[in-house]
PLY file of the C-alpha trace (Angstrom):
ply
format ascii 1.0
element vertex 719
property float x
property float y
property float z
element edge 718
property int vertex1
property int vertex2
end_header
2.27 -22.00 -34.59
4.35 -18.91 -33.73
4.19 -17.02 -30.44
5.39 -13.56 -29.46
7.11 -13.75 -26.07
8.11 -10.94 -23.70
11.09 -12.21 -21.69
11.87 -11.44 -18.06
14.78 -9.01 -18.65
14.20 -5.51 -17.22
16.38 -3.89 -19.86
15.08 -1.17 -22.16
17.25 -2.52 -25.00
15.33 -5.83 -25.07
11.98 -4.32 -24.15
10.09 -5.91 -27.04
8.39 -9.10 -28.16
10.48 -11.93 -29.62
9.03 -14.60 -31.93
9.39 -18.31 -31.21
8.21 -21.49 -32.90
5.92 -23.77 -30.89
6.71 -27.52 -31.07
3.70 -29.55 -32.16
3.44 -31.35 -28.81
3.01 -28.01 -26.99
0.47 -26.28 -29.28
-2.54 -27.42 -27.24
-1.05 -25.87 -24.08
-0.14 -22.47 -25.52
-2.49 -19.56 -24.81
-2.02 -15.81 -24.71
-1.17 -14.86 -21.11
0.66 -18.02 -20.00
4.33 -18.22 -19.02
6.80 -20.15 -21.13
10.47 -21.07 -20.87
12.52 -20.06 -23.91
16.13 -19.99 -25.12
17.46 -16.43 -25.23
21.00 -15.78 -26.48
23.06 -18.25 -24.44
20.57 -18.45 -21.58
17.21 -19.95 -20.82
14.65 -17.40 -19.64
10.98 -17.23 -18.82
8.45 -14.87 -20.30
4.81 -14.23 -21.15
3.08 -15.20 -24.37
1.51 -11.98 -25.66
0.74 -13.01 -29.25
-0.18 -16.12 -31.22
0.23 -15.91 -34.99
0.93 -17.95 -38.11
3.71 -15.87 -39.69
6.73 -13.83 -38.61
8.77 -10.96 -40.03
11.94 -12.64 -38.75
13.86 -14.02 -41.75
15.98 -16.66 -40.03
14.93 -19.95 -38.48
13.00 -19.36 -35.26
14.09 -21.00 -32.03
11.52 -23.17 -30.25
9.98 -22.61 -26.84
11.15 -25.19 -24.31
8.17 -25.50 -22.01
4.73 -24.11 -21.19
4.68 -23.39 -17.44
0.99 -22.71 -16.75
-2.28 -24.58 -17.20
-4.19 -21.36 -16.48
-3.83 -17.93 -18.07
-1.80 -15.62 -15.79
-2.40 -12.35 -17.67
-5.87 -11.96 -19.15
-6.69 -9.79 -22.16
-7.50 -6.71 -20.06
-4.30 -6.91 -17.98
-2.19 -7.30 -21.12
-3.72 -4.09 -22.51
-3.37 -2.40 -19.11
0.35 -3.25 -19.03
0.89 -1.59 -22.41
-0.98 1.51 -21.22
1.11 1.57 -18.03
4.32 1.35 -20.05
3.35 4.47 -22.04
2.30 6.37 -18.91
5.42 5.62 -16.83
8.08 4.96 -19.53
8.99 1.76 -17.66
9.84 -1.51 -19.40
6.80 -3.53 -20.43
7.96 -6.60 -18.48
8.17 -4.51 -15.27
4.57 -3.39 -15.84
3.41 -7.01 -15.95
5.62 -8.18 -13.09
4.23 -5.48 -10.76
0.71 -6.81 -11.34
1.49 -10.29 -10.08
2.33 -11.99 -6.78
5.91 -13.22 -6.69
4.91 -16.84 -7.30
3.34 -15.94 -10.64
5.99 -13.57 -11.99
8.22 -14.73 -14.81
11.15 -16.52 -13.18
9.18 -17.59 -10.07
6.97 -20.55 -9.26
4.25 -21.02 -6.68
3.10 -24.24 -5.17
-0.45 -25.38 -4.73
-1.53 -26.64 -1.32
-3.31 -29.99 -1.14
-5.26 -31.81 1.54
-6.44 -35.40 1.73
-10.20 -35.97 1.64
-12.28 -39.11 2.04
-15.51 -39.72 0.13
-18.05 -42.07 1.74
-19.51 -44.71 -0.59
-22.48 -46.36 1.18
-22.80 -50.16 0.83
-25.13 -51.94 3.24
-24.01 -55.41 2.15
-20.62 -55.05 3.81
-20.23 -55.92 7.45
-18.26 -53.42 9.54
-16.55 -53.70 12.87
-17.63 -51.45 15.71
-14.60 -49.17 15.23
-15.25 -48.95 11.48
-18.88 -48.01 12.13
-17.53 -45.24 14.39
-15.67 -43.77 11.40
-18.64 -44.10 9.05
-20.89 -42.41 11.62
-18.78 -39.24 11.31
-20.09 -38.71 7.79
-23.77 -38.52 8.83
-25.34 -36.31 6.14
-21.96 -35.54 4.54
-20.39 -37.55 1.78
-16.93 -35.97 2.05
-14.66 -35.19 5.01
-11.07 -33.99 5.15
-8.24 -35.78 6.94
-8.44 -33.03 9.58
-12.09 -33.92 10.23
-11.00 -37.53 10.82
-7.72 -36.88 12.62
-8.88 -38.81 15.73
-8.64 -42.02 13.69
-5.39 -43.70 12.68
-4.36 -43.73 9.02
-4.33 -47.54 9.01
-8.02 -47.72 10.05
-8.96 -45.26 7.29
-6.84 -47.19 4.77
-8.71 -50.41 5.64
-12.03 -48.74 4.73
-10.49 -47.47 1.51
-9.43 -51.02 0.61
-12.95 -52.28 1.35
-14.40 -49.67 -0.97
-16.32 -47.91 1.80
-14.17 -44.80 1.49
-12.44 -43.26 -1.50
-9.26 -41.29 -0.79
-8.36 -38.23 -2.87
-5.91 -35.35 -2.81
-7.59 -32.01 -3.57
-6.27 -28.48 -3.80
-7.12 -26.18 -0.91
-6.52 -22.51 -0.20
-4.43 -21.15 2.64
-6.93 -18.42 3.56
-10.67 -18.81 4.13
-13.24 -16.23 5.13
-16.40 -17.43 6.82
-19.44 -15.21 7.21
-19.72 -14.59 10.95
-23.14 -13.04 11.22
-24.78 -10.01 9.71
-25.58 -6.64 11.18
-28.69 -4.66 10.36
-27.17 -1.20 10.49
-29.62 1.59 9.79
-28.08 4.27 7.63
-28.39 7.92 8.54
-30.21 10.27 6.20
-26.87 11.58 4.91
-25.53 8.06 4.33
-28.68 7.06 2.45
-28.41 10.17 0.29
-24.74 9.40 -0.43
-25.58 5.84 -1.52
-28.49 7.04 -3.66
-26.44 9.79 -5.33
-23.60 7.44 -6.24
-25.92 4.73 -7.58
-28.09 7.04 -9.66
-25.78 9.83 -10.86
-24.32 9.62 -14.36
-20.77 10.52 -13.25
-18.24 7.70 -13.31
-16.00 9.13 -10.55
-17.25 10.24 -7.13
-15.44 12.00 -4.32
-16.96 10.96 -0.99
-15.79 13.73 1.33
-16.78 12.69 4.83
-15.40 13.75 8.21
-13.73 11.06 10.30
-16.38 8.80 11.83
-19.08 9.80 9.32
-19.72 6.20 8.28
-17.98 6.02 4.91
-17.31 2.27 5.30
-21.01 1.45 5.64
-21.68 3.50 2.50
-19.04 1.40 0.73
-20.72 -1.81 1.93
-24.14 -0.76 0.59
-22.63 0.19 -2.76
-20.87 -3.18 -2.94
-24.08 -5.06 -2.07
-25.83 -3.31 -4.95
-22.94 -4.05 -7.32
-22.84 -7.75 -6.38
-26.61 -8.06 -6.88
-26.04 -6.87 -10.46
-23.59 -9.72 -10.99
-20.53 -7.49 -10.99
-17.32 -7.48 -8.94
-15.61 -4.88 -6.73
-12.15 -3.73 -5.67
-11.70 -2.03 -2.29
-8.34 -0.32 -1.74
-6.91 0.80 1.60
-3.59 2.65 1.93
-2.02 0.88 4.91
-1.67 -2.82 5.68
-2.69 -1.92 9.23
-6.14 -0.90 7.95
-6.87 -4.24 6.32
-7.37 -6.01 9.68
-10.43 -4.07 10.76
-11.95 -3.59 7.31
-11.51 -7.30 6.45
-13.45 -8.22 9.59
-16.26 -5.85 8.60
-16.40 -7.28 5.08
-16.00 -10.88 6.24
-19.07 -10.54 8.45
-21.11 -9.21 5.53
-19.78 -11.10 2.52
-18.00 -14.23 3.83
-16.02 -16.35 1.38
-16.72 -14.12 -1.61
-13.89 -11.80 -0.52
-10.20 -12.15 -1.35
-7.33 -10.21 0.18
-4.14 -8.96 -1.49
-1.45 -7.12 0.45
2.25 -7.39 1.25
1.81 -8.91 4.72
0.51 -12.19 3.25
2.92 -15.05 2.66
3.88 -15.77 -0.95
1.73 -18.91 -0.83
-1.27 -16.95 0.41
-0.87 -14.32 -2.33
-0.56 -17.12 -4.91
-3.79 -18.72 -3.69
-5.72 -15.47 -3.50
-4.70 -14.37 -7.00
-5.75 -17.72 -8.48
-9.04 -17.71 -6.56
-9.81 -14.29 -8.04
-8.81 -15.37 -11.55
-11.07 -18.43 -11.29
-14.06 -16.29 -10.27
-14.22 -17.76 -6.74
-14.13 -14.26 -5.21
-15.95 -11.16 -6.42
-14.73 -8.65 -3.82
-11.01 -7.91 -3.54
-9.66 -5.95 -0.57
-6.09 -4.82 -0.36
-3.39 -2.21 -0.55
-1.98 -0.56 -3.70
-1.23 -3.66 -5.82
-4.78 -5.00 -5.39
-5.79 -2.59 -8.17
-4.38 -5.20 -10.58
-6.58 -8.06 -9.28
-7.68 -10.22 -12.26
-11.39 -9.66 -11.67
-13.82 -9.82 -14.55
-16.81 -7.54 -15.00
-15.77 -4.92 -12.44
-18.65 -2.66 -11.43
-17.11 -0.64 -8.61
-13.64 0.46 -7.45
-13.33 2.11 -4.03
-10.20 3.96 -2.87
-10.49 4.63 0.84
-8.25 7.41 2.24
-7.63 8.48 -1.35
-5.26 11.22 -0.23
-2.65 8.76 1.06
0.78 8.94 -0.57
1.14 5.15 -0.28
-1.07 4.86 -3.37
1.92 6.00 -5.44
4.48 3.34 -6.38
7.94 4.65 -5.53
9.95 2.47 -7.93
9.50 1.46 -11.55
6.88 1.40 -12.85
6.05 4.53 -10.82
2.30 4.22 -11.20
-0.41 6.24 -9.51
-3.05 3.80 -8.23
-5.79 6.35 -8.85
-4.91 6.62 -12.54
-4.84 2.81 -12.86
-8.25 2.65 -11.16
-9.68 5.18 -13.62
-8.23 3.24 -16.56
-9.71 -0.06 -15.36
-13.04 1.63 -14.66
-13.10 2.97 -18.22
-12.51 -0.56 -19.57
-15.32 -2.07 -17.46
-17.69 0.96 -17.51
-17.43 0.89 -13.71
-17.86 3.54 -11.04
-14.93 4.81 -8.95
-15.49 6.12 -5.42
-12.65 8.11 -3.82
-13.21 8.46 -0.08
-11.44 10.76 2.38
-11.87 13.24 5.20
-8.96 15.18 3.68
-9.02 14.72 -0.11
-6.02 15.73 -2.18
-6.22 19.26 -3.51
-6.26 17.80 -7.03
-9.29 15.56 -6.31
-11.24 18.25 -4.49
-10.59 20.73 -7.30
-11.89 18.21 -9.86
-14.95 17.67 -7.69
-15.87 21.33 -7.29
-15.37 21.77 -11.05
-17.78 18.80 -11.58
-15.27 16.50 -13.29
-15.95 14.26 -10.30
-19.27 14.18 -8.47
-18.86 15.58 -4.94
-20.78 13.64 -2.26
-20.45 14.90 1.31
-20.87 13.46 4.81
-20.27 16.53 6.99
-21.11 14.99 10.39
-20.39 11.87 12.41
-23.00 9.09 12.71
-25.18 8.52 15.80
-24.92 12.18 16.73
-21.35 11.69 17.94
-19.49 14.99 18.06
-16.02 15.58 16.69
-13.30 15.65 19.37
-12.21 18.86 21.03
-8.74 19.77 19.73
-6.32 21.78 21.85
-2.99 23.20 20.73
-0.07 23.28 23.17
2.56 25.86 22.28
5.79 24.01 23.06
7.80 27.25 22.87
6.28 28.01 26.28
5.25 24.56 27.52
8.74 23.08 27.14
9.78 24.85 30.37
7.40 22.66 32.42
7.56 19.57 30.21
8.73 16.16 31.37
10.77 14.51 28.65
8.81 15.24 25.43
5.44 15.49 27.19
3.88 18.83 28.05
2.23 19.25 31.45
-1.14 19.58 29.66
-0.72 16.25 27.86
0.44 14.42 30.98
-2.51 15.71 33.04
-4.99 14.77 30.32
-3.48 11.29 30.01
-3.81 10.75 33.78
-7.45 11.82 33.62
-8.26 9.46 30.74
-6.39 6.51 32.25
-8.19 7.00 35.58
-11.47 6.38 33.69
-10.00 3.15 32.20
-10.19 4.67 28.72
-7.52 4.40 26.01
-5.00 6.75 24.42
-3.35 6.91 21.00
-0.09 8.84 20.61
1.43 9.84 17.28
5.06 10.56 16.53
5.86 10.24 12.87
9.47 9.14 13.32
10.60 5.65 14.27
13.77 4.72 16.14
15.19 6.08 19.40
16.69 9.32 18.10
17.01 10.95 14.69
20.70 11.85 14.88
23.86 10.95 16.82
26.14 13.94 17.37
29.47 14.49 19.10
28.96 17.05 21.86
32.66 17.89 21.70
33.28 18.56 17.99
29.84 18.39 16.36
30.56 15.30 14.23
27.44 13.45 13.05
27.46 9.81 11.98
26.21 9.45 8.40
25.48 6.43 6.22
28.58 5.64 4.15
26.35 4.83 1.16
23.75 7.61 1.45
23.92 11.32 2.16
21.83 11.03 5.33
22.39 10.78 9.08
21.91 7.41 10.75
19.01 6.81 13.14
19.75 5.30 16.55
17.75 2.22 17.62
18.43 1.66 21.31
16.93 -1.82 21.68
19.33 -3.28 19.12
22.06 -0.65 19.88
22.36 -0.06 16.15
22.65 3.00 13.95
20.52 2.40 10.86
20.02 4.07 7.50
16.30 4.19 6.75
17.02 4.34 3.02
19.46 1.55 2.18
19.30 -0.50 5.39
22.98 -0.07 6.33
23.54 -0.70 10.06
26.47 -0.37 12.45
26.88 -0.72 16.21
26.53 2.44 18.27
29.84 3.61 19.73
30.11 6.48 22.21
33.63 7.36 21.02
33.70 9.99 18.27
35.64 8.79 15.19
36.66 12.40 14.50
37.95 13.80 17.82
38.13 10.43 19.66
36.33 11.82 22.70
33.64 9.69 24.35
31.01 12.29 23.51
28.63 10.76 20.93
25.07 11.41 22.16
21.61 10.95 20.63
19.57 14.02 19.66
16.03 14.22 18.38
13.34 11.70 19.19
11.72 8.60 17.71
8.93 6.24 18.78
11.33 3.92 20.60
12.47 6.77 22.87
8.89 7.94 23.51
7.99 4.38 24.50
10.82 4.43 27.05
9.59 7.76 28.43
6.01 6.50 28.68
7.13 3.56 30.78
8.78 5.98 33.20
5.79 8.33 33.31
3.14 5.58 33.54
4.90 2.46 34.87
1.63 0.62 35.55
0.20 1.05 32.04
0.86 -1.30 29.13
2.12 0.45 26.00
1.97 -0.97 22.47
4.28 0.50 19.83
3.32 0.29 16.15
5.94 1.29 13.58
8.02 -0.33 10.85
10.33 -1.91 13.44
7.55 -3.62 15.44
5.46 -4.73 12.46
8.10 -6.38 10.27
7.00 -9.92 11.17
4.00 -11.58 9.54
0.75 -10.91 11.37
2.30 -8.21 13.60
-0.14 -5.47 12.52
-3.13 -7.65 13.27
-1.72 -8.81 16.61
-1.12 -5.23 17.84
-4.51 -3.96 16.63
-6.43 -6.90 18.11
-4.60 -6.59 21.41
-5.42 -2.90 21.68
-9.03 -3.48 20.60
-9.42 -6.05 23.41
-8.19 -3.50 25.95
-4.99 -5.41 26.70
-3.05 -2.13 26.56
-4.12 1.38 27.49
-1.73 3.32 25.23
-1.02 2.78 21.52
2.02 4.69 20.28
2.82 4.77 16.60
3.87 6.49 13.40
1.48 7.55 10.64
0.28 3.95 10.23
-2.03 4.49 13.26
-3.48 7.73 11.88
-5.91 6.43 9.28
-9.06 4.35 9.41
-8.62 2.56 12.75
-11.70 2.46 14.97
-11.37 1.88 18.72
-14.54 2.91 20.66
-12.68 3.28 23.98
-10.07 5.77 22.65
-10.95 9.18 24.08
-7.58 10.92 23.80
-5.19 11.37 20.90
-1.89 13.09 21.53
0.53 14.29 18.86
4.03 14.54 20.32
5.39 16.81 17.59
2.88 18.18 15.12
5.66 19.93 13.17
7.60 16.88 11.94
6.20 16.89 8.40
6.16 20.72 8.20
9.95 20.59 8.12
10.04 18.65 4.85
11.56 20.63 1.93
8.53 19.91 -0.24
5.62 21.94 -1.63
3.17 19.40 -0.17
4.48 19.63 3.42
1.53 21.73 4.65
-1.00 19.40 3.02
0.73 16.31 4.46
0.70 17.91 7.92
-2.96 18.93 7.79
-4.00 15.49 6.50
-2.05 13.63 9.17
-3.31 15.77 12.07
-6.91 15.68 10.87
-6.81 11.91 10.36
-5.19 11.03 13.68
-7.50 13.41 15.55
-10.38 11.46 14.05
-9.38 8.35 16.02
-10.64 10.00 19.24
-14.19 9.86 20.59
-15.71 7.65 17.89
-18.44 6.20 20.14
-20.65 7.71 22.85
-17.64 8.80 24.92
-16.47 12.37 24.33
-13.08 12.60 22.66
-10.24 15.10 22.93
-6.99 15.77 21.08
-3.78 17.54 22.12
-1.38 18.78 19.45
2.09 19.73 20.69
3.69 22.21 18.29
6.33 24.91 17.97
4.34 26.47 15.07
0.92 27.15 16.58
0.14 29.92 14.07
0.80 27.84 10.96
-2.39 27.49 8.91
-2.02 23.69 8.64
-2.04 23.52 12.46
-4.93 25.89 13.19
-7.07 24.52 10.33
-6.56 21.03 11.79
-7.62 22.38 15.21
-10.80 23.79 13.67
-11.32 20.62 11.58
-11.81 22.99 8.67
-10.81 21.35 5.40
-12.35 24.02 3.20
-10.45 26.82 4.96
-7.20 24.89 4.57
-8.03 24.25 0.91
-8.53 27.94 0.15
-5.28 29.05 1.85
-3.21 26.26 0.32
-4.64 26.84 -3.17
-3.57 30.50 -3.01
-0.04 29.40 -2.15
0.00 26.78 -4.91
-1.24 29.32 -7.46
1.39 31.84 -6.41
4.19 29.27 -6.75
2.67 27.52 -9.79
2.41 24.04 -8.28
-0.30 21.35 -8.71
-3.20 21.47 -9.26
-2.27 24.55 -11.34
0.27 22.58 -13.36
1.63 19.08 -13.88
5.07 18.00 -12.68
7.75 15.59 -13.84
10.71 14.75 -11.61
13.84 13.53 -13.40
16.84 12.02 -11.62
20.17 11.55 -13.42
22.46 9.35 -11.36
25.94 7.86 -11.55
28.62 6.38 -9.29
30.86 9.15 -10.65
29.78 12.58 -9.37
31.29 14.44 -12.35
29.59 12.15 -14.86
26.24 12.63 -13.11
26.55 16.43 -13.30
27.75 16.40 -16.93
24.84 14.19 -18.07
22.33 16.19 -16.04
23.41 19.36 -17.87
23.33 17.54 -21.23
19.79 16.25 -20.53
18.66 19.74 -19.60
19.97 21.18 -22.90
18.21 18.47 -24.94
14.89 18.77 -23.12
14.97 22.57 -23.19
15.33 22.44 -26.97
12.25 20.28 -27.58
9.90 21.13 -24.69
9.00 24.72 -25.50
5.98 25.04 -23.18
7.71 23.64 -20.11
9.33 25.39 -17.14
12.59 23.83 -15.91
13.91 23.87 -12.33
17.48 22.58 -12.12
19.47 20.52 -12.62
20.51 20.67 -8.96
21.76 18.07 -6.45
18.85 15.96 -5.18
17.74 16.49 -1.57
19.47 13.22 -0.75
22.47 13.74 -3.00
24.09 10.35 -2.42
22.00 7.19 -2.15
23.34 3.63 -2.28
26.75 5.12 -3.28
25.09 6.77 -6.29
25.28 10.55 -6.88
21.95 12.07 -7.92
21.03 15.30 -9.73
17.45 16.25 -10.37
15.30 18.42 -12.62
11.70 19.40 -12.09
9.54 20.03 -15.15
6.38 22.14 -14.83
3.83 22.23 -17.64
0.15 22.66 -18.39
0.04 21.34 -21.94
3.04 19.85 -23.72
1.83 17.40 -26.37
5.23 15.91 -27.22
6.34 15.41 -23.59
6.12 11.59 -23.45
7.69 11.24 -26.88
10.70 13.40 -25.96
11.19 11.77 -22.55
10.92 8.29 -24.10
13.79 9.17 -26.47
15.85 10.38 -23.51
15.25 7.11 -21.66
16.26 5.07 -24.73
19.39 7.19 -25.20
20.63 6.25 -21.73
19.47 2.61 -21.90
22.85 1.48 -23.25
24.89 3.70 -20.94
25.99 1.55 -18.00
27.53 4.56 -16.21
24.37 6.68 -16.03
20.87 5.90 -14.89
17.89 8.12 -15.63
14.69 7.89 -13.62
11.46 9.69 -14.52
8.49 10.19 -12.20
5.28 11.74 -13.56
3.24 13.71 -11.02
5.60 12.92 -8.12
4.33 13.19 -4.57
7.73 14.16 -3.16
10.42 16.25 -4.84
13.46 14.44 -3.42
0 1
1 2
2 3
3 4
4 5
5 6
6 7
7 8
8 9
9 10
10 11
11 12
12 13
13 14
14 15
15 16
16 17
17 18
18 19
19 20
20 21
21 22
22 23
23 24
24 25
25 26
26 27
27 28
28 29
29 30
30 31
31 32
32 33
33 34
34 35
35 36
36 37
37 38
38 39
39 40
40 41
41 42
42 43
43 44
44 45
45 46
46 47
47 48
48 49
49 50
50 51
51 52
52 53
53 54
54 55
55 56
56 57
57 58
58 59
59 60
60 61
61 62
62 63
63 64
64 65
65 66
66 67
67 68
68 69
69 70
70 71
71 72
72 73
73 74
74 75
75 76
76 77
77 78
78 79
79 80
80 81
81 82
82 83
83 84
84 85
85 86
86 87
87 88
88 89
89 90
90 91
91 92
92 93
93 94
94 95
95 96
96 97
97 98
98 99
99 100
100 101
101 102
102 103
103 104
104 105
105 106
106 107
107 108
108 109
109 110
110 111
111 112
112 113
113 114
114 115
115 116
116 117
117 118
118 119
119 120
120 121
121 122
122 123
123 124
124 125
125 126
126 127
127 128
128 129
129 130
130 131
131 132
132 133
133 134
134 135
135 136
136 137
137 138
138 139
139 140
140 141
141 142
142 143
143 144
144 145
145 146
146 147
147 148
148 149
149 150
150 151
151 152
152 153
153 154
154 155
155 156
156 157
157 158
158 159
159 160
160 161
161 162
162 163
163 164
164 165
165 166
166 167
167 168
168 169
169 170
170 171
171 172
172 173
173 174
174 175
175 176
176 177
177 178
178 179
179 180
180 181
181 182
182 183
183 184
184 185
185 186
186 187
187 188
188 189
189 190
190 191
191 192
192 193
193 194
194 195
195 196
196 197
197 198
198 199
199 200
200 201
201 202
202 203
203 204
204 205
205 206
206 207
207 208
208 209
209 210
210 211
211 212
212 213
213 214
214 215
215 216
216 217
217 218
218 219
219 220
220 221
221 222
222 223
223 224
224 225
225 226
226 227
227 228
228 229
229 230
230 231
231 232
232 233
233 234
234 235
235 236
236 237
237 238
238 239
239 240
240 241
241 242
242 243
243 244
244 245
245 246
246 247
247 248
248 249
249 250
250 251
251 252
252 253
253 254
254 255
255 256
256 257
257 258
258 259
259 260
260 261
261 262
262 263
263 264
264 265
265 266
266 267
267 268
268 269
269 270
270 271
271 272
272 273
273 274
274 275
275 276
276 277
277 278
278 279
279 280
280 281
281 282
282 283
283 284
284 285
285 286
286 287
287 288
288 289
289 290
290 291
291 292
292 293
293 294
294 295
295 296
296 297
297 298
298 299
299 300
300 301
301 302
302 303
303 304
304 305
305 306
306 307
307 308
308 309
309 310
310 311
311 312
312 313
313 314
314 315
315 316
316 317
317 318
318 319
319 320
320 321
321 322
322 323
323 324
324 325
325 326
326 327
327 328
328 329
329 330
330 331
331 332
332 333
333 334
334 335
335 336
336 337
337 338
338 339
339 340
340 341
341 342
342 343
343 344
344 345
345 346
346 347
347 348
348 349
349 350
350 351
351 352
352 353
353 354
354 355
355 356
356 357
357 358
358 359
359 360
360 361
361 362
362 363
363 364
364 365
365 366
366 367
367 368
368 369
369 370
370 371
371 372
372 373
373 374
374 375
375 376
376 377
377 378
378 379
379 380
380 381
381 382
382 383
383 384
384 385
385 386
386 387
387 388
388 389
389 390
390 391
391 392
392 393
393 394
394 395
395 396
396 397
397 398
398 399
399 400
400 401
401 402
402 403
403 404
404 405
405 406
406 407
407 408
408 409
409 410
410 411
411 412
412 413
413 414
414 415
415 416
416 417
417 418
418 419
419 420
420 421
421 422
422 423
423 424
424 425
425 426
426 427
427 428
428 429
429 430
430 431
431 432
432 433
433 434
434 435
435 436
436 437
437 438
438 439
439 440
440 441
441 442
442 443
443 444
444 445
445 446
446 447
447 448
448 449
449 450
450 451
451 452
452 453
453 454
454 455
455 456
456 457
457 458
458 459
459 460
460 461
461 462
462 463
463 464
464 465
465 466
466 467
467 468
468 469
469 470
470 471
471 472
472 473
473 474
474 475
475 476
476 477
477 478
478 479
479 480
480 481
481 482
482 483
483 484
484 485
485 486
486 487
487 488
488 489
489 490
490 491
491 492
492 493
493 494
494 495
495 496
496 497
497 498
498 499
499 500
500 501
501 502
502 503
503 504
504 505
505 506
506 507
507 508
508 509
509 510
510 511
511 512
512 513
513 514
514 515
515 516
516 517
517 518
518 519
519 520
520 521
521 522
522 523
523 524
524 525
525 526
526 527
527 528
528 529
529 530
530 531
531 532
532 533
533 534
534 535
535 536
536 537
537 538
538 539
539 540
540 541
541 542
542 543
543 544
544 545
545 546
546 547
547 548
548 549
549 550
550 551
551 552
552 553
553 554
554 555
555 556
556 557
557 558
558 559
559 560
560 561
561 562
562 563
563 564
564 565
565 566
566 567
567 568
568 569
569 570
570 571
571 572
572 573
573 574
574 575
575 576
576 577
577 578
578 579
579 580
580 581
581 582
582 583
583 584
584 585
585 586
586 587
587 588
588 589
589 590
590 591
591 592
592 593
593 594
594 595
595 596
596 597
597 598
598 599
599 600
600 601
601 602
602 603
603 604
604 605
605 606
606 607
607 608
608 609
609 610
610 611
611 612
612 613
613 614
614 615
615 616
616 617
617 618
618 619
619 620
620 621
621 622
622 623
623 624
624 625
625 626
626 627
627 628
628 629
629 630
630 631
631 632
632 633
633 634
634 635
635 636
636 637
637 638
638 639
639 640
640 641
641 642
642 643
643 644
644 645
645 646
646 647
647 648
648 649
649 650
650 651
651 652
652 653
653 654
654 655
655 656
656 657
657 658
658 659
659 660
660 661
661 662
662 663
663 664
664 665
665 666
666 667
667 668
668 669
669 670
670 671
671 672
672 673
673 674
674 675
675 676
676 677
677 678
678 679
679 680
680 681
681 682
682 683
683 684
684 685
685 686
686 687
687 688
688 689
689 690
690 691
691 692
692 693
693 694
694 695
695 696
696 697
697 698
698 699
699 700
700 701
701 702
702 703
703 704
704 705
705 706
706 707
707 708
708 709
709 710
710 711
711 712
712 713
713 714
714 715
715 716
716 717
717 718
């Protein structure tokens, strides 16, 4: 038997299948999709079996595989095909496309461990006489024939061992899973007329892709649940995607109460052991609903009937390193394979999705009002150009007064500032020197609690020093503002109120998201301050005020999507207010009150924003009026990077005749990790040979250890 193996090297030069002979004693264990250990050059590597065949085109003696590492198939037939499709779409190495699908414990080169517990099986035998204490143990079994060691932990091991020796109990080690989901009751929620219509339209319409455009609080989650119930009744499985780990806490509880142990969860906050268990549960068919963030789209479910992408507009659905996949495109590809339906849900759909919906490529389903007659919150804009004169710290008088009013009613507040840390820049007030990362072309962010200056790109950190390294005056001071500083100001403004802060710094530990969300939901804090991770999907009935400290943060980005990002964020965070019977309000602090992204958010008018933004996109020829490719050419040597960027431009210009080129120019962050980066942007509507030409460019640089080329199709950010 001969097998084709893809080894674990992420190198384009060895990005192919290598043939190996299978020793006779291993033939029964070999299957397509398992991992094997093989000799490769002078090393021993791991890889995936992708082919089994009887002959080879290799003319020399084949080397033998050393070991088969799995009893169960890791990559099924569909995922193997999906990996090959992903390689063509992203121009990544094939092995990277498979590795990204798997939890760490199942990747080539890694190994997970199964968790076992001890169980005791009761074997009734009335002929044996038992002591009183032994009868006490036996009585625990009652109607059960099997109990775990945890169920019997009040008894000593020696007493249990005695019953095992007598043949009354049989001891066994069995595999268990680290996560369990028990059904905790069911709720008979009556759908509104609009919700019922949405469910009916999605179930009966012949389209395969649906855009569920519903305002915040319109009951999209309950629509998802009804669609899933219908899919499960048909014997099919479902994937539910959410953009932020923070959202999984509340949605898992909703799904756990309805579906119990049939759900599995996949996201980055789980331990490696938990991810290993969940993936194997799914592969074994023990779960038919998978909930998770981006990577859950690769869950090894069979017979998928429905894929839901909640908050489909979120940029976290795009993978930012190789393979740079778009989760939406992967979802559509898997849906095509399974003949499944895809539901994209959002209050603020991407312009691309909404355009496809109004052109009937997708079926548009709308939920234009909140459930239970709840009104949308009143949104007020505070012009900080004027209000800053009476402001305290970064809080306008209007926001402070409204916060006092809400807190006096024992209601809760959510505050958004989409920048973590204490301040965004440290500057010398004497000479103007700013402290930058030595590895990246970016200023360091000050974190007061740790007294560190950190780079939010490469992680470099150094202790804050008030003495300027340029003029040697003790004049280094923080400018700008981050969530840590706002938290400090809140404690001075409202010393008797408990504040919870939710950002990357406070949620780095396992379970931190859930702990913060549960604490706020229980009313243990009156103010939740956070970055964009608090803006989407969270539902707290007692929140009646949302404040945005600086609504302009994302408007300042040098990116064609900055207005869309701003509108989405403001609309989403505003939707956290007044979600129950209590009237909600929102205050947006801004220095750009007349910007259309700001006033459309105030009016909660997506369609108005869409029309204005589409005119701008058409004028500048940006998506959805064209497709984009972002190419980075990078090197440790600045001159080499520029030379190769110009060479790449000349080559591409020669072969891509229907493409517009912007650049090459220095990237927005010119130096990153001590690497100099130039970029080109390609704009096109139809260029049939695009992938072919770019693939050749990638292969040309594969052997060049001085230059790295990186290609991103349909990038979300041009930096």
